[in-house]
N, CA, C, O and the ligand as a Tripos MOL2 file, in Angstrom:
@<TRIPOS>MOLECULE
protein
  277   275    70     0     0
PROTEIN
NO_CHARGES

@<TRIPOS>ATOM
      1 N          92.8900   79.9700  110.4290 N.3       1 MET1
      2 CA         94.2360   80.2120  109.8800 C.3       1 MET1
      3 C          95.1480   79.0380  110.2360 C.2       1 MET1
      4 O          95.1440   78.5660  111.3730 O.2       1 MET1
      5 N          95.9110   78.5800  109.2820 N.am      2 SER2
      6 CA         96.8050   77.4530  109.5500 C.3       2 SER2
      7 C          98.0300   77.9190  110.3290 C.2       2 SER2
      8 O          98.3760   79.1010  110.3330 O.2       2 SER2
      9 N          98.6680   76.9690  110.9820 N.am      3 LEU3
     10 CA         99.8570   77.2740  111.7690 C.3       3 LEU3
     11 C         100.9420   77.8970  110.8880 C.2       3 LEU3
     12 O         101.6560   78.8090  111.3080 O.2       3 LEU3
     13 N         101.0500   77.3840  109.6550 N.am      4 LYS4
     14 CA        102.0650   77.8920  108.7320 C.3       4 LYS4
     15 C         101.8370   79.3820  108.4430 C.2       4 LYS4
     16 O         102.7780   80.1760  108.4190 O.2       4 LYS4
     17 N         100.5780   79.7360  108.2260 N.am      5 LYS5
     18 CA        100.2590   81.1450  107.9370 C.3       5 LYS5
     19 C         100.5710   82.0400  109.1340 C.2       5 LYS5
     20 O         101.0500   83.1630  108.9740 O.2       5 LYS5
     21 N         100.2920   81.5260  110.3400 N.am      6 ILE6
     22 CA        100.5930   82.3010  111.5470 C.3       6 ILE6
     23 C         102.0980   82.5100  111.6680 C.2       6 ILE6
     24 O         102.5620   83.6050  111.9850 O.2       6 ILE6
     25 N         102.8540   81.4410  111.4100 N.am      7 LEU7
     26 CA        104.3160   81.5480  111.4800 C.3       7 LEU7
     27 C         104.8400   82.5630  110.4710 C.2       7 LEU7
     28 O         105.7230   83.3580  110.7910 O.2       7 LEU7
     29 N         104.3020   82.5420  109.2590 N.am      8 ILE8
     30 CA        104.7260   83.4960  108.2290 C.3       8 ILE8
     31 C         104.4330   84.9180  108.6800 C.2       8 ILE8
     32 O         105.2340   85.8250  108.4530 O.2       8 ILE8
     33 N         103.2960   85.1110  109.3120 N.am      9 LYS9
     34 CA        102.9340   86.4450  109.8210 C.3       9 LYS9
     35 C         103.9150   86.9150  110.8950 C.2       9 LYS9
     36 O         104.3200   88.0770  110.9200 O.2       9 LYS9
     37 N         104.2890   85.9890  111.7780 N.am     10 ILE10
     38 CA        105.2370   86.3390  112.8380 C.3      10 ILE10
     39 C         106.6000   86.6920  112.2360 C.2      10 ILE10
     40 O         107.2260   87.6740  112.6340 O.2      10 ILE10
     41 N         107.0540   85.8760  111.2680 N.am     11 MET11
     42 CA        108.3400   86.1390  110.6240 C.3      11 MET11
     43 C         108.3210   87.4790  109.8930 C.2      11 MET11
     44 O         109.2980   88.2260  109.9180 O.2      11 MET11
     45 N         107.2000   87.7690  109.2470 N.am     12 ASP12
     46 CA        107.0510   89.0550  108.5580 C.3      12 ASP12
     47 C         107.1970   90.2090  109.5280 C.2      12 ASP12
     48 O         107.7760   91.2460  109.2040 O.2      12 ASP12
     49 N         106.6580   90.0110  110.7360 N.am     13 PHE13
     50 CA        106.7140   91.0670  111.7350 C.3      13 PHE13
     51 C         108.1460   91.2450  112.2420 C.2      13 PHE13
     52 O         108.6100   92.3670  112.4460 O.2      13 PHE13
     53 N         108.8380   90.1190  112.4410 N.am     14 ILE14
     54 CA        110.1750   90.1900  113.0270 C.3      14 ILE14
     55 C         111.2060   90.6290  111.9970 C.2      14 ILE14
     56 O         112.0550   91.4740  112.2820 O.2      14 ILE14
     57 N         111.1320   90.0460  110.7830 N.am     15 LEU15
     58 CA        112.1660   90.3170  109.8000 C.3      15 LEU15
     59 C         111.8980   91.6150  109.0470 C.2      15 LEU15
     60 O         110.7970   91.8590  108.5510 O.2      15 LEU15
     61 N         112.9300   92.4300  108.9790 N.am     16 LEU16
     62 CA        112.8390   93.6800  108.2560 C.3      16 LEU16
     63 C         113.4450   93.4940  106.8730 C.2      16 LEU16
     64 O         114.2430   92.5790  106.6730 O.2      16 LEU16
     65 N         113.0810   94.3460  105.9110 N.am     17 ASP17
     66 CA        113.8810   94.3770  104.6980 C.3      17 ASP17
     67 C         115.0180   95.3910  104.9230 C.2      17 ASP17
     68 O         115.0270   96.1120  105.9200 O.2      17 ASP17
     69 N         115.9700   95.4350  103.9840 N.am     18 CYS18
     70 CA        117.1710   96.2450  104.1860 C.3      18 CYS18
     71 C         116.8440   97.7360  104.3180 C.2      18 CYS18
     72 O         117.5110   98.4620  105.0550 O.2      18 CYS18
     73 N         115.8250   98.1780  103.6060 N.am     19 LYS19
     74 CA        115.4510   99.5890  103.6510 C.3      19 LYS19
     75 C         114.9890   99.9710  105.0680 C.2      19 LYS19
     76 O         115.3800  101.0060  105.6060 O.2      19 LYS19
     77 N         114.1540   99.1140  105.6490 N.am     20 GLN20
     78 CA        113.6750   99.3670  107.0130 C.3      20 GLN20
     79 C         114.8200   99.2740  108.0110 C.2      20 GLN20
     80 O         114.8980  100.0570  108.9570 O.2      20 GLN20
     81 N         115.7200   98.2950  107.7890 N.am     21 ALA21
     82 CA        116.8250   98.0840  108.7230 C.3      21 ALA21
     83 C         117.7710   99.2870  108.7390 C.2      21 ALA21
     84 O         118.1680   99.7430  109.8120 O.2      21 ALA21
     85 N         118.1390   99.8100  107.5530 N.am     22 THR22
     86 CA        119.0500  100.9550  107.5170 C.3      22 THR22
     87 C         118.3770  102.1830  108.1310 C.2      22 THR22
     88 O         119.0350  103.0110  108.7600 O.2      22 THR22
     89 N         117.0590  102.2920  107.9430 N.am     23 PHE23
     90 CA        116.3260  103.3850  108.5760 C.3      23 PHE23
     91 C         116.4220  103.2910  110.0970 C.2      23 PHE23
     92 O         116.6290  104.2960  110.7760 O.2      23 PHE23
     93 N         116.2690  102.0710  110.6270 N.am     24 LEU24
     94 CA        116.3430  101.8780  112.0810 C.3      24 LEU24
     95 C         117.7520  102.1140  112.6100 C.2      24 LEU24
     96 O         117.9260  102.6120  113.7220 O.2      24 LEU24
     97 N         118.7800  101.7510  111.7980 N.am     25 VAL25
     98 CA        120.1670  101.9960  112.2090 C.3      25 VAL25
     99 C         120.3740  103.5020  112.4170 C.2      25 VAL25
    100 O         120.9720  103.9260  113.4050 O.2      25 VAL25
    101 N         119.8770  104.2850  111.4850 N.am     26 THR26
    102 CA        120.0130  105.7440  111.5810 C.3      26 THR26
    103 C         119.2140  106.2770  112.7680 C.2      26 THR26
    104 O         119.6530  107.1810  113.4800 O.2      26 THR26
    105 N         118.0400  105.7000  112.9610 N.am     27 LYS27
    106 CA        117.1770  106.1230  114.0550 C.3      27 LYS27
    107 C         117.7960  105.7610  115.4130 C.2      27 LYS27
    108 O         117.6190  106.4760  116.3990 O.2      27 LYS27
    109 N         118.5310  104.6310  115.4410 N.am     28 GLU28
    110 CA        119.1430  104.1720  116.6830 C.3      28 GLU28
    111 C         120.1450  105.1940  117.2120 C.2      28 GLU28
    112 O         120.3120  105.3460  118.4230 O.2      28 GLU28
    113 N         120.8150  105.8990  116.2830 N.am     29 LEU29
    114 CA        121.8000  106.8940  116.6930 C.3      29 LEU29
    115 C         121.1500  108.0250  117.4830 C.2      29 LEU29
    116 O         121.7920  108.6590  118.3200 O.2      29 LEU29
    117 N         119.8950  108.2670  117.2140 N.am     30 GLU30
    118 CA        119.1670  109.2860  117.9750 C.3      30 GLU30
    119 C         118.6240  108.7030  119.2760 C.2      30 GLU30
    120 O         118.0490  109.4140  120.1000 O.2      30 GLU30
    121 N         118.8200  107.3850  119.4430 N.am     31 GLY31
    122 CA        118.3830  106.7180  120.6640 C.3      31 GLY31
    123 C         116.8820  106.6230  120.8180 C.2      31 GLY31
    124 O         116.3610  106.6170  121.9330 O.2      31 GLY31
    125 N         116.1850  106.5490  119.6910 N.am     32 SER32
    126 CA        114.7260  106.5720  119.7810 C.3      32 SER32
    127 C         114.0790  105.2840  119.2840 C.2      32 SER32
    128 O         112.9580  105.2980  118.7740 O.2      32 SER32
    129 N         114.7980  104.1670  119.4370 N.am     33 LEU33
    130 CA        114.1990  102.8980  119.0280 C.3      33 LEU33
    131 C         113.3700  102.3030  120.1560 C.2      33 LEU33
    132 O         113.7360  102.3880  121.3290 O.2      33 LEU33
    133 N         112.2470  101.7010  119.7810 N.am     34 THR34
    134 CA        111.4510  100.9960  120.7740 C.3      34 THR34
    135 C         112.0830   99.6160  121.0020 C.2      34 THR34
    136 O         112.9580   99.1810  120.2530 O.2      34 THR34
    137 N         111.6190   98.9520  122.0450 N.am     35 PHE35
    138 CA        112.1220   97.6190  122.3760 C.3      35 PHE35
    139 C         112.0240   96.6760  121.1730 C.2      35 PHE35
    140 O         112.9850   95.9830  120.8380 O.2      35 PHE35
    141 N         110.8490   96.6580  120.5270 N.am     36 TRP36
    142 CA        110.6370   95.7460  119.4050 C.3      36 TRP36
    143 C         111.4650   96.1320  118.1890 C.2      36 TRP36
    144 O         111.9360   95.2610  117.4570 O.2      36 TRP36
    145 N         111.6470   97.4230  117.9690 N.am     37 GLU37
    146 CA        112.4910   97.8570  116.8550 C.3      37 GLU37
    147 C         113.9250   97.3740  117.0480 C.2      37 GLU37
    148 O         114.5830   96.9500  116.0980 O.2      37 GLU37
    149 N         114.4040   97.4460  118.3040 N.am     38 LYS38
    150 CA        115.7590   96.9680  118.6040 C.3      38 LYS38
    151 C         115.8900   95.4820  118.3090 C.2      38 LYS38
    152 O         116.8540   95.0510  117.6770 O.2      38 LYS38
    153 N         114.9060   94.6910  118.7740 N.am     39 ILE39
    154 CA        114.9210   93.2450  118.5380 C.3      39 ILE39
    155 C         114.9140   92.9600  117.0350 C.2      39 ILE39
    156 O         115.6990   92.1430  116.5550 O.2      39 ILE39
    157 N         114.0440   93.6200  116.3060 N.am     40 ARG40
    158 CA        113.9080   93.3640  114.8740 C.3      40 ARG40
    159 C         115.1850   93.7630  114.1390 C.2      40 ARG40
    160 O         115.6190   93.0780  113.2120 O.2      40 ARG40
    161 N         115.7840   94.8810  114.5620 N.am     41 LEU41
    162 CA        117.0300   95.3220  113.9360 C.3      41 LEU41
    163 C         118.1430   94.3010  114.1810 C.2      41 LEU41
    164 O         118.8700   93.9300  113.2600 O.2      41 LEU41
    165 N         118.2660   93.8490  115.4450 N.am     42 LYS42
    166 CA        119.3040   92.8610  115.7790 C.3      42 LYS42
    167 C         119.1200   91.5950  114.9550 C.2      42 LYS42
    168 O         120.0950   91.0420  114.4470 O.2      42 LYS42
    169 N         117.8760   91.1270  114.8180 N.am     43 MET43
    170 CA        117.5910   89.9340  114.0290 C.3      43 MET43
    171 C         118.0400   90.1260  112.5790 C.2      43 MET43
    172 O         118.5910   89.2090  111.9690 O.2      43 MET43
    173 N         117.8060   91.2950  112.0440 N.am     44 HIS44
    174 CA        118.1930   91.5490  110.6540 C.3      44 HIS44
    175 C         119.7120   91.6110  110.5200 C.2      44 HIS44
    176 O         120.2790   91.0810  109.5650 O.2      44 HIS44
    177 N         120.3620   92.2590  111.4770 N.am     45 LEU45
    178 CA        121.8160   92.4080  111.4010 C.3      45 LEU45
    179 C         122.5250   91.0580  111.4700 C.2      45 LEU45
    180 O         123.6060   90.8890  110.9050 O.2      45 LEU45
    181 N         121.9060   90.0900  112.1710 N.am     46 LEU46
    182 CA        122.4930   88.7520  112.2530 C.3      46 LEU46
    183 C         122.4590   88.0490  110.9010 C.2      46 LEU46
    184 O         123.2950   87.1930  110.6130 O.2      46 LEU46
    185 N         121.4920   88.4180  110.0830 N.am     47 ASN47
    186 CA        121.2850   87.7190  108.8110 C.3      47 ASN47
    187 C         121.8160   88.4690  107.5990 C.2      47 ASN47
    188 O         121.9130   87.8930  106.5150 O.2      47 ASN47
    189 N         122.1590   89.7330  107.7600 N.am     48 CYS48
    190 CA        122.4710   90.5570  106.6050 C.3      48 CYS48
    191 C         123.8160   91.2670  106.7870 C.2      48 CYS48
    192 O         123.9540   92.1430  107.6400 O.2      48 CYS48
    193 N         124.8020   90.8780  105.9760 N.am     49 LYS49
    194 CA        126.1390   91.4690  106.0620 C.3      49 LYS49
    195 C         126.1320   92.9440  105.6820 C.2      49 LYS49
    196 O         126.8360   93.7570  106.2810 O.2      49 LYS49
    197 N         125.3300   93.2740  104.6820 N.am     50 PHE50
    198 CA        125.2840   94.6440  104.1910 C.3      50 PHE50
    199 C         124.8610   95.6040  105.3120 C.2      50 PHE50
    200 O         125.5220   96.6140  105.5540 O.2      50 PHE50
    201 N         123.7830   95.2880  105.9730 N.am     51 CYS51
    202 CA        123.2740   96.1620  107.0290 C.3      51 CYS51
    203 C         124.1540   96.1060  108.2690 C.2      51 CYS51
    204 O         124.2730   97.0870  109.0030 O.2      51 CYS51
    205 N         124.7740   94.9390  108.4970 N.am     52 TYR52
    206 CA        125.7080   94.8180  109.6100 C.3      52 TYR52
    207 C         126.8500   95.8170  109.4300 C.2      52 TYR52
    208 O         127.2040   96.5490  110.3550 O.2      52 TYR52
    209 N         127.4230   95.8340  108.2150 N.am     53 ASN53
    210 CA        128.5130   96.7760  107.9280 C.3      53 ASN53
    211 C         128.0400   98.2240  108.0040 C.2      53 ASN53
    212 O         128.7510   99.0980  108.5010 O.2      53 ASN53
    213 N         126.8510   98.4580  107.5130 N.am     54 PHE54
    214 CA        126.2650   99.7970  107.5820 C.3      54 PHE54
    215 C         126.1640  100.2510  109.0420 C.2      54 PHE54
    216 O         126.4540  101.4030  109.3660 O.2      54 PHE54
    217 N         125.7560   99.3430  109.9000 N.am     55 ASN55
    218 CA        125.6220   99.6310  111.3300 C.3      55 ASN55
    219 C         126.9800   99.9250  111.9620 C.2      55 ASN55
    220 O         127.1140  100.8540  112.7580 O.2      55 ASN55
    221 N         127.9960   99.1190  111.5990 N.am     56 VAL56
    222 CA        129.3430   99.3270  112.1370 C.3      56 VAL56
    223 C         129.8510  100.7180  111.7250 C.2      56 VAL56
    224 O         130.3730  101.4620  112.5560 O.2      56 VAL56
    225 N         129.6970  101.0570  110.4610 N.am     57 GLN57
    226 CA        130.1130  102.3730  109.9640 C.3      57 GLN57
    227 C         129.4240  103.4930  110.7340 C.2      57 GLN57
    228 O         130.0550  104.4720  111.1330 O.2      57 GLN57
    229 N         128.1280  103.3330  110.9320 N.am     58 ASN58
    230 CA        127.3560  104.3640  111.6140 C.3      58 ASN58
    231 C         127.7870  104.5420  113.0580 C.2      58 ASN58
    232 O         127.8400  105.6590  113.5720 O.2      58 ASN58
    233 N         128.0980  103.4070  113.7170 N.am     59 GLU59
    234 CA        128.5450  103.4940  115.1100 C.3      59 GLU59
    235 C         129.8920  104.1870  115.2040 C.2      59 GLU59
    236 O         130.1510  104.9330  116.1480 O.2      59 GLU59
    237 N         130.7680  103.9330  114.2010 N.am     60 LYS60
    238 CA        132.0710  104.6050  114.1670 C.3      60 LYS60
    239 C         131.8860  106.1090  114.0210 C.2      60 LYS60
    240 O         132.4840  106.8950  114.7550 O.2      60 LYS60
    241 N         131.0540  106.4950  113.0680 N.am     61 ILE61
    242 CA        130.7920  107.9200  112.8250 C.3      61 ILE61
    243 C         130.2030  108.5590  114.0810 C.2      61 ILE61
    244 O         130.5770  109.6640  114.4740 O.2      61 ILE61
    245 N         129.2780  107.8360  114.6960 N.am     62 ASP62
    246 CA        128.6470  108.3320  115.9130 C.3      62 ASP62
    247 C         129.6710  108.5150  117.0230 C.2      62 ASP62
    248 O         129.6260  109.4990  117.7630 O.2      62 ASP62
    249 N         130.6100  107.5490  117.1390 N.am     63 GLY63
    250 CA        131.6670  107.6280  118.1480 C.3      63 GLY63
    251 C         132.5500  108.8370  117.9360 C.2      63 GLY63
    252 O         132.9190  109.5280  118.8860 O.2      63 GLY63
    253 N         132.8900  109.0900  116.6710 N.am     64 ILE64
    254 CA        133.7260  110.2530  116.3360 C.3      64 ILE64
    255 C         132.9830  111.5440  116.6890 C.2      64 ILE64
    256 O         133.5600  112.4630  117.2710 O.2      64 ILE64
    257 N         131.7250  111.6000  116.3370 N.am     65 LEU65
    258 CA        130.9190  112.8020  116.6020 C.3      65 LEU65
    259 C         130.7940  113.0570  118.1080 C.2      65 LEU65
    260 O         130.8380  114.1980  118.5670 O.2      65 LEU65
    261 N         130.6360  111.9590  118.8650 N.am     66 LYS66
    262 CA        130.4650  112.1180  120.3140 C.3      66 LYS66
    263 C         131.7790  112.4970  120.9930 C.2      66 LYS66
    264 O         131.7850  113.1720  122.0220 O.2      66 LYS66
    265 N         132.9110  112.0460  120.3920 N.am     67 ALA67
    266 CA        134.2250  112.3510  120.9680 C.3      67 ALA67
    267 C         134.6450  113.7910  120.6490 C.2      67 ALA67
    268 O         135.5280  114.3540  121.2960 O.2      67 ALA67
    269 N         133.9900  114.3730  119.6350 N.am     68 THR68
    270 CA        134.3220  115.7420  119.2560 C.3      68 THR68
    271 C         133.5100  116.7170  120.1070 C.2      68 THR68
    272 O         132.2800  116.6800  120.1080 O.2      68 THR68
    273 N         134.2090  117.5820  120.8250 N.am     69 PRO69
    274 CA        133.4780  118.5160  121.6810 C.3      69 PRO69
    275 C         132.7000  119.5810  120.8790 C.2      69 PRO69
    276 O         132.0380  120.4350  121.4680 O.2      69 PRO69
    277 ZN        119.8790   94.1480  105.2450 Zn       70 ZN70
@<TRIPOS>BOND
     1     1     2 1
     2     2     3 1
     3     3     4 2
     4     3     5 am
     5     5     6 1
     6     6     7 1
     7     7     8 2
     8     7     9 am
     9     9    10 1
    10    10    11 1
    11    11    12 2
    12    11    13 am
    13    13    14 1
    14    14    15 1
    15    15    16 2
    16    15    17 am
    17    17    18 1
    18    18    19 1
    19    19    20 2
    20    19    21 am
    21    21    22 1
    22    22    23 1
    23    23    24 2
    24    23    25 am
    25    25    26 1
    26    26    27 1
    27    27    28 2
    28    27    29 am
    29    29    30 1
    30    30    31 1
    31    31    32 2
    32    31    33 am
    33    33    34 1
    34    34    35 1
    35    35    36 2
    36    35    37 am
    37    37    38 1
    38    38    39 1
    39    39    40 2
    40    39    41 am
    41    41    42 1
    42    42    43 1
    43    43    44 2
    44    43    45 am
    45    45    46 1
    46    46    47 1
    47    47    48 2
    48    47    49 am
    49    49    50 1
    50    50    51 1
    51    51    52 2
    52    51    53 am
    53    53    54 1
    54    54    55 1
    55    55    56 2
    56    55    57 am
    57    57    58 1
    58    58    59 1
    59    59    60 2
    60    59    61 am
    61    61    62 1
    62    62    63 1
    63    63    64 2
    64    63    65 am
    65    65    66 1
    66    66    67 1
    67    67    68 2
    68    67    69 am
    69    69    70 1
    70    70    71 1
    71    71    72 2
    72    71    73 am
    73    73    74 1
    74    74    75 1
    75    75    76 2
    76    75    77 am
    77    77    78 1
    78    78    79 1
    79    79    80 2
    80    79    81 am
    81    81    82 1
    82    82    83 1
    83    83    84 2
    84    83    85 am
    85    85    86 1
    86    86    87 1
    87    87    88 2
    88    87    89 am
    89    89    90 1
    90    90    91 1
    91    91    92 2
    92    91    93 am
    93    93    94 1
    94    94    95 1
    95    95    96 2
    96    95    97 am
    97    97    98 1
    98    98    99 1
    99    99   100 2
   100    99   101 am
   101   101   102 1
   102   102   103 1
   103   103   104 2
   104   103   105 am
   105   105   106 1
   106   106   107 1
   107   107   108 2
   108   107   109 am
   109   109   110 1
   110   110   111 1
   111   111   112 2
   112   111   113 am
   113   113   114 1
   114   114   115 1
   115   115   116 2
   116   115   117 am
   117   117   118 1
   118   118   119 1
   119   119   120 2
   120   119   121 am
   121   121   122 1
   122   122   123 1
   123   123   124 2
   124   123   125 am
   125   125   126 1
   126   126   127 1
   127   127   128 2
   128   127   129 am
   129   129   130 1
   130   130   131 1
   131   131   132 2
   132   131   133 am
   133   133   134 1
   134   134   135 1
   135   135   136 2
   136   135   137 am
   137   137   138 1
   138   138   139 1
   139   139   140 2
   140   139   141 am
   141   141   142 1
   142   142   143 1
   143   143   144 2
   144   143   145 am
   145   145   146 1
   146   146   147 1
   147   147   148 2
   148   147   149 am
   149   149   150 1
   150   150   151 1
   151   151   152 2
   152   151   153 am
   153   153   154 1
   154   154   155 1
   155   155   156 2
   156   155   157 am
   157   157   158 1
   158   158   159 1
   159   159   160 2
   160   159   161 am
   161   161   162 1
   162   162   163 1
   163   163   164 2
   164   163   165 am
   165   165   166 1
   166   166   167 1
   167   167   168 2
   168   167   169 am
   169   169   170 1
   170   170   171 1
   171   171   172 2
   172   171   173 am
   173   173   174 1
   174   174   175 1
   175   175   176 2
   176   175   177 am
   177   177   178 1
   178   178   179 1
   179   179   180 2
   180   179   181 am
   181   181   182 1
   182   182   183 1
   183   183   184 2
   184   183   185 am
   185   185   186 1
   186   186   187 1
   187   187   188 2
   188   187   189 am
   189   189   190 1
   190   190   191 1
   191   191   192 2
   192   191   193 am
   193   193   194 1
   194   194   195 1
   195   195   196 2
   196   195   197 am
   197   197   198 1
   198   198   199 1
   199   199   200 2
   200   199   201 am
   201   201   202 1
   202   202   203 1
   203   203   204 2
   204   203   205 am
   205   205   206 1
   206   206   207 1
   207   207   208 2
   208   207   209 am
   209   209   210 1
   210   210   211 1
   211   211   212 2
   212   211   213 am
   213   213   214 1
   214   214   215 1
   215   215   216 2
   216   215   217 am
   217   217   218 1
   218   218   219 1
   219   219   220 2
   220   219   221 am
   221   221   222 1
   222   222   223 1
   223   223   224 2
   224   223   225 am
   225   225   226 1
   226   226   227 1
   227   227   228 2
   228   227   229 am
   229   229   230 1
   230   230   231 1
   231   231   232 2
   232   231   233 am
   233   233   234 1
   234   234   235 1
   235   235   236 2
   236   235   237 am
   237   237   238 1
   238   238   239 1
   239   239   240 2
   240   239   241 am
   241   241   242 1
   242   242   243 1
   243   243   244 2
   244   243   245 am
   245   245   246 1
   246   246   247 1
   247   247   248 2
   248   247   249 am
   249   249   250 1
   250   250   251 1
   251   251   252 2
   252   251   253 am
   253   253   254 1
   254   254   255 1
   255   255   256 2
   256   255   257 am
   257   257   258 1
   258   258   259 1
   259   259   260 2
   260   259   261 am
   261   261   262 1
   262   262   263 1
   263   263   264 2
   264   263   265 am
   265   265   266 1
   266   266   267 1
   267   267   268 2
   268   267   269 am
   269   269   270 1
   270   270   271 1
   271   271   272 2
   272   271   273 am
   273   273   274 1
   274   274   275 1
   275   275   276 2
@<TRIPOS>SUBSTRUCTURE
     1 MET1         2 RESIDUE 1 A MET
     2 SER2         6 RESIDUE 1 A SER
     3 LEU3        10 RESIDUE 1 A LEU
     4 LYS4        14 RESIDUE 1 A LYS
     5 LYS5        18 RESIDUE 1 A LYS
     6 ILE6        22 RESIDUE 1 A ILE
     7 LEU7        26 RESIDUE 1 A LEU
     8 ILE8        30 RESIDUE 1 A ILE
     9 LYS9        34 RESIDUE 1 A LYS
    10 ILE10       38 RESIDUE 1 A ILE
    11 MET11       42 RESIDUE 1 A MET
    12 ASP12       46 RESIDUE 1 A ASP
    13 PHE13       50 RESIDUE 1 A PHE
    14 ILE14       54 RESIDUE 1 A ILE
    15 LEU15       58 RESIDUE 1 A LEU
    16 LEU16       62 RESIDUE 1 A LEU
    17 ASP17       66 RESIDUE 1 A ASP
    18 CYS18       70 RESIDUE 1 A CYS
    19 LYS19       74 RESIDUE 1 A LYS
    20 GLN20       78 RESIDUE 1 A GLN
    21 ALA21       82 RESIDUE 1 A ALA
    22 THR22       86 RESIDUE 1 A THR
    23 PHE23       90 RESIDUE 1 A PHE
    24 LEU24       94 RESIDUE 1 A LEU
    25 VAL25       98 RESIDUE 1 A VAL
    26 THR26      102 RESIDUE 1 A THR
    27 LYS27      106 RESIDUE 1 A LYS
    28 GLU28      110 RESIDUE 1 A GLU
    29 LEU29      114 RESIDUE 1 A LEU
    30 GLU30      118 RESIDUE 1 A GLU
    31 GLY31      122 RESIDUE 1 A GLY
    32 SER32      126 RESIDUE 1 A SER
    33 LEU33      130 RESIDUE 1 A LEU
    34 THR34      134 RESIDUE 1 A THR
    35 PHE35      138 RESIDUE 1 A PHE
    36 TRP36      142 RESIDUE 1 A TRP
    37 GLU37      146 RESIDUE 1 A GLU
    38 LYS38      150 RESIDUE 1 A LYS
    39 ILE39      154 RESIDUE 1 A ILE
    40 ARG40      158 RESIDUE 1 A ARG
    41 LEU41      162 RESIDUE 1 A LEU
    42 LYS42      166 RESIDUE 1 A LYS
    43 MET43      170 RESIDUE 1 A MET
    44 HIS44      174 RESIDUE 1 A HIS
    45 LEU45      178 RESIDUE 1 A LEU
    46 LEU46      182 RESIDUE 1 A LEU
    47 ASN47      186 RESIDUE 1 A ASN
    48 CYS48      190 RESIDUE 1 A CYS
    49 LYS49      194 RESIDUE 1 A LYS
    50 PHE50      198 RESIDUE 1 A PHE
    51 CYS51      202 RESIDUE 1 A CYS
    52 TYR52      206 RESIDUE 1 A TYR
    53 ASN53      210 RESIDUE 1 A ASN
    54 PHE54      214 RESIDUE 1 A PHE
    55 ASN55      218 RESIDUE 1 A ASN
    56 VAL56      222 RESIDUE 1 A VAL
    57 GLN57      226 RESIDUE 1 A GLN
    58 ASN58      230 RESIDUE 1 A ASN
    59 GLU59      234 RESIDUE 1 A GLU
    60 LYS60      238 RESIDUE 1 A LYS
    61 ILE61      242 RESIDUE 1 A ILE
    62 ASP62      246 RESIDUE 1 A ASP
    63 GLY63      250 RESIDUE 1 A GLY
    64 ILE64      254 RESIDUE 1 A ILE
    65 LEU65      258 RESIDUE 1 A LEU
    66 LYS66      262 RESIDUE 1 A LYS
    67 ALA67      266 RESIDUE 1 A ALA
    68 THR68      270 RESIDUE 1 A THR
    69 PRO69      274 RESIDUE 1 A PRO
    70 ZN70       277 GROUP 0 **** ****
């Protein structure tokens, strides 16, 4: 396998598509993300405004829910 192919495989593993990222954002609220899922989600949020905003919205909603007794 060439170095380029290995790099593509690694990038594929790290980078999520938006569907996977929004799924992980929702899953994060339940606090059930693994270490690698957290890393992959953070990497995606750095590159994607849409999912970044989705994450911000979700954290706000989560904050409101947690503040409500
Ligand atoms: Zn995205």
